[in-house]
C-alpha positions as CSV (number, residue, x, y, z in Angstrom):
1,M,-59.2,111.8,30.1
2,S,-56.7,109.5,28.6
3,S,-58.8,106.4,29.3
4,H,-61.6,108.1,27.3
5,H,-59.3,108.5,24.3
6,S,-57.8,105.0,24.6
7,Q,-61.4,103.6,24.8
8,K,-62.3,105.6,21.6
9,A,-59.2,104.3,19.9
10,M,-60.0,100.7,20.9
11,N,-63.6,101.1,19.7
12,L,-62.3,102.5,16.4
13,H,-59.9,99.6,16.0
14,H,-62.6,97.0,16.7
15,L,-64.9,98.8,14.2
16,Q,-62.1,98.7,11.5
17,V,-61.4,95.1,12.2
18,S,-65.0,94.1,11.9
19,L,-65.5,96.1,8.7
20,G,-62.4,94.4,7.2
21,K,-63.9,91.0,8.1
22,E,-67.2,91.9,6.5
23,R,-65.4,93.1,3.4
24,R,-63.4,89.9,3.1
25,T,-66.6,87.8,3.6
26,Q,-68.5,89.8,1.0
27,K,-65.6,89.4,-1.5
28,Q,-65.6,85.6,-0.9
29,I,-69.4,85.5,-1.4
30,D,-69.0,87.5,-4.6
31,R,-66.2,85.2,-5.9
32,Q,-68.3,82.1,-5.2
33,A,-71.3,83.6,-6.9
34,R,-69.2,84.4,-10.0
35,Y,-67.8,80.8,-10.0
36,I,-71.3,79.3,-9.7
37,A,-72.7,81.6,-12.4
38,G,-69.7,80.7,-14.7
39,S,-70.2,77.0,-14.0
40,K,-73.9,77.2,-14.9
41,A,-73.0,79.1,-18.2
42,A,-70.4,76.5,-19.1
43,L,-72.8,73.6,-18.4
44,R,-75.4,75.3,-20.5
45,H,-73.0,75.8,-23.4
46,Y,-71.9,72.1,-23.0
47,H,-75.5,70.9,-23.3
48,M,-76.1,73.2,-26.4
49,V,-73.0,71.8,-28.1
50,L,-74.1,68.2,-27.2
51,C,-77.6,68.8,-28.7
52,F,-76.2,70.4,-31.9
53,G,-73.7,67.6,-32.2
54,F,-76.3,65.0,-31.9
55,G,-78.5,66.8,-34.4
56,W,-75.7,67.0,-36.9
57,F,-74.9,63.3,-36.4
58,A,-78.5,62.4,-37.0
59,Y,-78.7,64.6,-40.1
60,T,-75.5,63.0,-41.6
61,Q,-76.8,59.5,-40.9
62,F,-80.1,60.3,-42.5
63,A,-78.5,62.0,-45.5
64,T,-76.0,59.1,-46.0
65,M,-78.8,56.5,-45.8
66,S,-81.0,58.5,-48.2
67,Y,-78.1,58.8,-50.7
68,L,-77.2,55.1,-50.4
69,W,-80.9,54.1,-50.9
70,Y,-81.0,56.3,-54.1
71,V,-77.7,54.8,-55.4
72,L,-78.8,51.3,-54.8
73,K,-82.2,51.9,-56.3
74,E,-80.6,53.4,-59.5
75,M,-78.2,50.4,-59.7
76,A,-81.0,48.0,-59.5
77,A,-83.0,49.7,-62.2
């Protein structure tokens, strides 16, 4: 009778250990998924800022050249 109970206890222990390993593995997978998702979002934001920055730079160059062209044309007239 005691061997039956000790076998049940050992089986329960092994079950709990394997469930703990599965829980830890799942937590690690979740952490890595959050990190990757965060990295993709950060990269997407970086590219958006880069595009808007380039757009603003191009706009200021165009506006400056247009204004200088206007000023030089008025001075020549």
